[in-house]
Every structure is written in C-alpha cells, then in structure tokens.
N, C-alpha and C positions, 0 to 999 in steps of 0.2 A: 547555642544557636539550634533553632527548630529545623526540622526536615523541610517544612514549607519555605523557610528563608534561604535554603541551599538546594532547592529541588534540581535544579540544572545539573549540579555536581553529583547528586545521586542518579540522576538519568545517565550521565555519562559512565557511572560505574556500571550500572545495569547493561548499557549497550556494550561496554567493554567485555562484560561477562558473555553476553550473547555473541559477540564477535569471536570469542574463544570457546564457543560451543558449550559452555557451562549453564545449560539451560535450567536446571533445578534451582541453583543458588540465584540466578537472575529472576526467576519467578517469585522466589522468597523474598528477595529484596524489593522487587516492585510491588508485592502485595503489602509489604511494610510500610513502603513509602505513600502508597494509595490509601491506605487506613488512616494516615496522618493528614494527608492533603486533600484528598477527595475532590480533585480538579479534573477538567477533561484531559489534561496533559498527563495527569497520573493514571487516568483511566485508559489512556492510550498506551502509556508503558506496560502496564500490567497485562493488558489484551495482547499487545505485540509480543510480549514475553510467553504467554500461553500459546499464541499461535505458533511461534518459532519452536516451540516445545511439542507442537504436534497435537496441542489439546484444543481441537476445533470445537467440540461440544461445549467445553469449559468456556471458550472465548465467546461463542455464540450467546450462551445464556447470560454471561457478564454483560455484554453490550446490548442484548435484547431487553434486558431490564431497565436500560436507560431509553424512555420512550421517544425523546426528542434529541437525537444526535445531530449536532450541528456541524461537526467536523468531517469534511469530506474523506479524510484519511480513515475516520472510524467507520464511516459508512461504507467505504470500500473494503475494509477489513471485515465487517459484518457480511458483506456480499460474498467475500472470499469463503467464509465459514459456511454460508449457505450453500454454495456452490459445491463445496467438497462434502457437504451433508446430503446432497442432492436435493435440496430445497430450491429448485430452480425458479419457480414462480416468485418466491419471496426475494431470491438474489436479483431478479430482473426488476421488480418493484423498487427495491433500494437503490439501484443504479438509474433508473429511468424516470423516477418520480421525485418531487420536491421533498418527500419525507419518507419514512420507513413505512407508514401505514397509508399514504395516499396512492390511489390506484390509477389516476389519469397521468399518462405518460407525458414527459415534457419534450420539446424539440431537441434534435441531437446538438444543436449548437448550445443549449442550455446545459446538456451533460459535459460537453467540452469546458465550458466556462467554469462549472462547478468544480469539476475534478482536476483541472489545470494540467500540471505535468504527468499526471496519472492518467490522463483521460484516454489516451491510446489503449492502455491495458483495460480500463473499464469498458470501452466499447468492444474490444476483443472478446471480454467475458460475455457481454450482451450477445455477441454473435455466436459465442460457443452455446449459449443457452438457447438461442433460436434454432441453431443446428440440431441440438439435442431434442429439441421439442417439435421437430419435423416442420420448421418454417424456413426452408432454404432460401426464399427470396430475401426475407429480412435478414437473414444470416450473412448473406453475400453483401447486403448493402453495409452492414456494421463492420464486416471484415475489411471491405474497401476503406471505409472512413477510418478504421484504426490504422491502416497502413499509410494513409495520407498524413497521419500524425507522426508515426514512428515506422518507417519502411524497414526496419530490422526485425519486425515481428514475423518471423519466417513462418510460424504455425498458421498465421492468417493466410500467407500464400498457399500453404499446403491444403488448408481446409477449403479455400476457394477452388482450387484445383479438383478436389475431391467432389465439390458440389457441381462440377461441370463448367466452371469458369475457365476460359482459355488463359493459359499462363503469361502474365504480364511480360512484355518483350524485354523490359528493364531488369527482370529478376537475375539474368545472367550475369549483369555487371554490377549487382547490388553490393557483393562484398569484394569488389575490385578495389585495390589500393589506389588505382588511377582515377577513382571517382570518389572524392571524399565529401561531396556535398551532403549525402545522407548521413554520413557520420557527423559532420558539423551541426547538422539539425538536432540530432540526438543529444550530442554533447552540450548544446545550449539549454536543452530541457533538463538535463542532468545538473548542470552547473546552477541553474535557476533554483532546483529543489534544494541543492546543498546550500546556497546562500541563504534561503528562507530558513532552513534549519540552524545554520550557523548564527544568523542575527538573533535568535531567540535564546541563545545560551549565554549564560553568564561567563565572566572571565575566569572563574574557577573551572567551569566545565571545559572551556577551551584549552586551559592548562592541562586538564586530565587527559583530553584527546592526545596531547603531545607526549605523554608519559608512556615510556615502553616497559618500565619496570613495574611487574604487578605488585611487589612489596610496597611501592609508593602509594597505592590505593587503599591499602588496608586501613591506615588510621582514619579515612573517610568514612569507611563502614561502621568503625567502633563509635561514630557519633550517634548511632541509633540506641 
C-alpha cells in the first residue's frame, strides 16, 4: 500500500503527534508523506507541522514557493507567517485579495465567503494590520466586523477600546452563562469546521482518532 492510498491515516498519525507536542517527529513524518504525495493536502500537513513547531520562516518559504494557493486554509496560514515576520503589507494582500499577488482588495463579504469559519480570525488579523499601520478608522471597521462573526474575540474589543471606541454595552454580559446565544453561534461554526474535516477522512483515519494507545499507531508508521 502506497502512502498516497492511505494519506488520511498518515495525516491522523501526524496530527496525533502534534496533539501530543511531538513536533520534531510530526515534521519528519509530514515531510516524508509530502515527498511521496505532493498534493495540496500534504502541503497543508507539512506546513501546519512547521508552523506549530514555531518555524515561521520555513513555513513561509514552503508556501511562498507555491504561487497559486487555492486553499483558504493555506492562504490564512501564509498570512499568519507574514504577520509574525512583520510582513504586514503582504499578509494584508493575502487576506484581502483574490490571490497572493493581486493588489486590488475585494469587498469584506468576499473575504467572509472565502475564509468561511475562519473569517472572523482573518478579519481580526486585517484589523491588527491596519492598527499597526496607523490606520485606526479601517482597523475599527474590521474589528467590529470580526466581532459580528465571533463575539468571543476579546482582543477585538480590547483594541477597539484602545482606539477610542466606546465599550459595547453587551460586553459586560458576553461571558455570562445566562446568555448562551453567543456561545451557540461559535459552537455552530466550530462544529461546521469539524464536520468538514471529518468528511474528508478515510475510515482508517477515523479509527485512528479513536485510538488512545500510542503503541497501536506504531505499525502504521512502519509502512513508510
């Protein structure tokens, strides 16, 4: 059986390692899988492993070498790297344009449509970039939009206040257990993202997620 035929199973093993903070071995296995498969999914696997290991420059150059990133997840990951490397203009272009190299910004609704369940986080990053670039009016606009999608982004509230925005009256009750409506909204987004990921997994990968004994995973690694 080739790696390509059982990619989802190897993906589950890498994610299992990442969940257990074994970043070095996760990166090695992800690199090995990507060398064999060379797909957008394997690229995402190795890039995510590098990123979680703190190798932002390595992640950046890996993704930057792929001129036409179609996956919103990979575009968002590349933007995260740019932000941490203080390449703010490049990060903004990635998030607000239709491609990595295009310079004409698209409407906010298009950004929300492209990034889906991650849109609130993408908009919050755009707001951060505007704030750090001394564009407070645009920053406040994007912070407010991010909060409309995910009211639990407390840093958006914080930065709005720092920029002179009056504190929203509902912020006092935001984390109140007597008001679960905001929680329901965020849970729906989270569950939607999980269902999307779950549907792409093979039965073997689903079974691996259920395993709690690390020894049960070792034979899968030896297929390499």
